[in-house]
C-alpha positions in Angstrom: 0.0 -0.1 0.0 1.2 3.4 -0.7 -0.6 6.3 1.3 -0.6 10.0 0.4 -2.3 13.3 2.3 -4.3 15.2 0.1 -3.6 18.8 1.0 -4.1 21.4 -1.3 -5.2 24.4 0.9 -7.1 22.0 3.1 -7.2 18.5 4.1 -9.2 16.3 1.6 -8.6 13.1 3.0 -5.9 10.7 2.1 -5.3 8.3 -1.0 -4.2 4.6 -0.9 -2.7 3.0 -3.9 -3.5 -0.7 -3.8 -1.5 -3.6 -5.6 -2.6 -7.1 -6.6 -0.5 -7.9 -3.6 -2.7 -6.1 -1.2 -6.1 -6.9 -2.3 -7.7 -9.4 -4.9 -8.7 -8.4 -8.6 -11.9 -10.0 -7.9 -13.2 -8.6 -4.4 -16.1 -10.4 -2.4 -18.2 -7.4 -2.1 -19.6 -6.2 -5.7 -22.3 -4.2 -7.7 -23.7 -6.7 -10.0 -25.4 -4.9 -12.9 -27.8 -5.8 -15.9 -29.5 -3.9 -18.4 -32.0 -2.5 -18.5 -31.8 -0.7 -15.2 -31.2 -3.7 -13.1 -28.6 -3.7 -9.9 -27.6 -6.1 -7.1 -25.3 -5.6 -4.1 -23.6 -8.8 -3.4 -21.3 -9.7 -0.4 -19.7 -12.8 -0.9 -22.3 -15.1 -2.9 -25.4 -13.5 -1.2 -27.5 -10.8 -2.3 -28.0 -7.9 0.1 -30.2 -5.7 -2.1 -31.7 -5.9 -5.6 -32.6 -2.2 -7.0 -34.2 -1.2 -10.1 -33.9 1.8 -11.9 -36.7 3.9 -12.9 -36.9 5.1 -16.7 -35.2 8.3 -16.7 -33.4 7.6 -13.8 -36.3 9.2 -11.8 -36.1 6.9 -8.5 -35.2 3.4 -7.7 -37.0 0.5 -6.2 -35.3 -1.6 -3.6 -35.7 -5.1 -2.3 -33.8 -6.2 0.9 -31.9 -9.3 0.2 -29.8 -11.2 3.3 -28.6 -8.9 6.0 -24.9 -8.5 6.9 -23.8 -10.3 9.8 -20.7 -10.0 12.1 -19.4 -12.8 10.3 -19.2 -11.4 7.0 -18.6 -7.8 7.9 -16.2 -6.1 5.6 -13.8 -5.2 8.5 -13.1 -7.1 11.7 -14.4 -5.9 15.0 -12.9 -2.9 16.3 -11.4 -3.8 19.6 -10.5 -2.1 22.9 -7.0 -2.1 21.8 -7.7 -0.5 18.8 -9.5 2.2 20.5 -6.5 2.4 22.9 -3.9 3.0 20.1 -5.8 6.1 18.8 -4.4 8.9 20.8 -5.1 11.7 18.6 -8.1 14.2 19.6 -11.3 13.3 17.9 -12.2 15.2 14.6 -8.9 16.5 14.2 -7.1 15.6 10.7 -4.6 13.3 12.6 -7.7 11.3 14.0 -9.4 11.0 10.5 -6.1 10.0 9.1 -5.4 7.3 11.7 -8.9 5.8 11.1 -8.6 6.2 7.5 -5.7 3.9 7.2 -7.2 1.2 10.0 -10.1 0.9 7.6 -8.4 0.3 4.3 -6.0 -2.2 6.3 -8.7 -3.8 7.7 -10.6 -4.4 4.6 -7.5 -5.3 2.7 -6.9 -8.1 5.3 -10.6 -9.2 5.6 -11.0 -9.9 1.9 -14.6 -9.2 2.2 -14.7 -5.6 1.0 -15.1 -3.9 -2.4 -11.2 -3.1 -2.5 -9.6 -4.1 -5.4 -6.2 -2.8 -7.2 -5.9 0.7 -7.9 -6.2 4.2 -6.3 -9.0 4.8 -3.3 -10.0 7.9 -1.7 -11.0 7.9 2.0 -12.4 11.7 3.3 -15.0 12.6 5.9 -18.1 13.3 4.7 -21.8 14.6 6.2 -25.4 13.6 6.1 -27.8 16.9 5.6 -30.5 15.3 7.9 -28.5 14.4 11.0 -25.9 16.1 12.9 -22.0 14.8 11.5 -18.5 15.1 12.8 -16.4 17.5 10.7 -12.6 18.3 10.5 -12.0 20.2 13.4 -8.8 21.8 12.3 -9.4 21.5 8.5 -9.5 25.4 7.8 -8.7 26.3 4.3 -5.9 28.6 3.9 -7.2 31.9 2.5 -4.7 32.1 -0.3 -5.4 28.5 -1.6 -7.7 29.4 -4.4 -10.7 27.2 -5.7 -10.5 23.5 -5.0 -10.5 20.9 -7.6 -11.6 18.4 -5.2 -15.2 20.4 -4.6 -16.7 18.5 -7.6 -15.7 15.1 -6.2 -17.0 15.5 -2.5 -19.9 13.6 -1.8 -22.8 14.3 0.8 -25.4 11.9 2.0 -28.8 13.4 1.3 -30.9 11.3 3.9 -29.5 9.0 6.4 -33.0 8.1 8.0 -35.7 6.4 6.4 -37.2 3.5 4.8 -33.7 1.6 4.2 -33.4 0.8 7.9 -36.7 -0.7 8.5 -38.5 -1.9 4.9 -37.9 -5.0 3.0 -39.2 -3.3 -0.1 -39.7 0.3 -1.0 -39.6 2.9 -3.6 -37.1 5.9 -3.5 -38.7 8.2 -5.9 -36.2 11.0 -6.6 -34.8 13.2 -9.5 -31.9 10.8 -9.8 -32.2 7.4 -8.7 -31.7 6.9 -4.9 -30.7 10.6 -4.6 -27.5 9.9 -2.3 -29.6 8.1 0.4 -27.9 6.3 2.9 -28.5 2.2 2.3 -27.8 0.2 5.4 -26.7 -3.5 4.6 -28.7 -4.7 7.7 -31.6 -3.5 10.1 -30.9 -1.3 13.0 -30.2 -2.8 16.2 -31.9 -1.9 19.4 -30.9 1.2 21.2 -30.6 -1.3 24.4 -28.7 -4.1 22.6 -25.3 -4.8 24.0 -23.2 -3.7 21.1 -25.4 -0.5 20.6 -24.8 0.1 24.5 -21.1 -0.2 24.2 -20.9 2.2 21.6 -23.3 4.8 23.5 -20.6 4.7 26.0 -17.9 5.6 23.5 -20.3 8.2 22.0 -20.4 9.7 25.4 -16.7 9.6 25.8 -16.2 11.1 22.4 -14.0 8.0 21.2 -16.7 6.5 18.4 -14.9 5.5 15.5 -15.9 6.4 12.0 -19.0 4.9 10.2 -17.8 3.6 7.0 -20.1 4.2 3.8 -19.3 3.2 0.2 -20.3 5.4 -3.0 -22.5 3.1 -5.2 -23.0 5.4 -8.4 -25.3 2.5 -10.2 -27.9 3.3 -7.5 -26.9 7.0 -6.5 -26.9 5.6 -2.6 -24.4 5.2 -0.3 -23.8 1.9 1.1 -23.4 1.6 4.8 -20.4 -1.2 5.0 -19.5 -1.0 8.5 -20.7 0.8 11.7 -24.6 0.2 12.0 -24.5 0.1 15.8 -21.9 2.8 15.9 -24.6 4.8 13.8 -27.5 3.8 16.2 -25.3 4.9 19.3 -24.4 8.3 17.9 -28.3 8.9 17.3 -29.1 7.5 20.7 -26.6 9.8 22.5 -27.3 12.8 20.3 -23.6 13.2 19.0 -22.4 14.0 15.9 -22.1 10.9 13.5 -18.5 10.5 12.1 -19.1 9.6 8.5 -16.1 8.3 6.6 -16.4 7.8 3.0 -14.3 5.3 1.0 -14.7 5.3 -3.1 -12.6 4.4 -6.0 -10.9 7.3 -7.7 -10.2 8.5 -11.1 -8.5 11.5 -12.5 -9.6 13.3 -15.8 -7.0 15.3 -17.8 -7.6 19.1 -17.9 -6.2 21.2 -20.7 -5.7 24.7 -20.9 -8.0 26.6 -22.9 -5.9 29.5 -24.4 -8.7 32.0 -24.5 -9.8 31.4 -21.0 -5.9 31.7 -19.9 -5.6 35.0 -21.5 -8.7 36.3 -20.1 -7.9 35.4 -16.7 -4.4 36.8 -17.2 -5.7 40.0 -18.4 -8.0 40.2 -15.5 -5.3 39.6 -13.1 -3.3 42.4 -14.4 -6.3 44.8 -14.1 -6.7 44.0 -10.8 -2.9 44.9 -10.0 -3.6 48.4 -11.1 -6.9 49.0 -9.3 -7.0 51.4 -6.1 -7.5 50.4 -3.3 -5.1 47.6 -4.1 -6.6 44.4 -4.6 -5.4 41.4 -2.1 -2.5 39.7 -3.3 -4.3 36.5 -2.8 -6.8 37.1 -5.0 -4.5 37.9 -7.7 -2.4 34.9 -7.1 -5.4 32.6 -7.2 -6.0 34.0 -10.9 -2.4 33.4 -11.8 -2.9 29.6 -10.8 -6.4 29.1 -12.3 -4.9 30.3 -15.5 -1.8 27.7 -15.5 -3.5 25.1 -13.7 -3.4 22.0 -15.9 -3.8 19.4 -13.2 -6.3 16.2 -13.7 -9.4 16.7 -11.9 -10.3 14.0 -9.3 -13.8 12.0 -9.8 -15.3 9.3 -7.7 -15.9 5.9 -9.2 -17.7 2.7 -8.4 -16.6 -0.5 -10.0 -19.3 -3.1 -11.1 -19.4 -6.5 -13.2 -22.4 -7.6 -15.3 -24.4 -10.1 -13.6 -24.3 -13.9 -14.9 -27.4 -14.9 -16.4 -28.6 -11.4 -17.3 -32.2 -10.1 -16.5 -33.5 -13.4 -16.5 -31.4 -14.5 -13.3 -32.3 -10.9 -11.7 -36.1 -11.3 -12.3 -36.2 -14.7 -10.8 -34.1 -13.9 -7.8 -36.4 -11.2 -7.1 -39.5 -13.2 -7.6 -38.1 -15.7 -5.0 -37.0 -13.2 -2.6 -40.6 -11.6 -2.6 -42.4 -14.9 -1.8 -39.8 -15.6 0.9 -40.7 -12.6 2.2 -44.6 -13.1 2.2 -44.7 -9.9 -0.6 -46.0 -12.0 -3.4 -48.3 -9.9 -5.7 -46.3 -6.6 -4.3 -43.1 -4.8 -6.1 -44.6 -5.4 -9.7 -43.0 -2.0 -10.2 -39.4 -3.8 -10.0 -39.8 -5.5 -13.2 -41.3 -2.6 -15.0 
């Protein structure tokens, strides 16, 4: 593994470059796709969710498969020793960095995660409908200029809702699931043993991050690890520490001569203004005029489902029968 901090005026998380010696080329956790519009999330040989995109991507229908268990978790259980090893103050860059590395190493060691050889990005994120832990010392430098990472950042639009409780639901939105959180099992009761243990950590301020994964085929975020930590944070009323893991791609960016000339001319005009324009603003224009660095973009790996649409339809029909939902969810087949 090769690590790198992303700091271009502000800390944007870390990247991890993984080789075939670190992780398998055929991960056990997969996004299976088949046209038209069918998606399946698979952990091991077991389907966890089936999803069906609406025409025009205006929403997605979801059917729950077998829930994840502690035995097939994407990382091993976090131990007391793991918690004691994290001495950094919660919410600081050093704290986020420590846990980011822990999760990548634990996912690689488990062999049950979506990781495969390539470039991966781990970065704190937040949800719009619940309080979220931010990077406490992540203030952006005043003269840093615009961030090329802005467009790649992810935000969970809704963490609460049907995916926690319903086996079959229709997420109507403008774009598939519209960045809703998708848990891989139901929420544990607030008085369960593991939730109680994490509630104590939440009160102490030592709750580890909740790990989410970007599933672009559904436009949703799968909750890979931390269901009980999420429940503990909500029960105790503390911010949820969301940590996103996603594959990362870079797109080449050429310099447009006309745009460059316009930016340079504007910078020169600013230098002549009275009162004087802050130097940082002028420098930002010069940087933008000459910035040909590739731009980052989140990515999600998928594979074609063997057996195609017929297999997907058969699995969904069988699962509806198992859940006693025959006759329901016909929109999954439309």
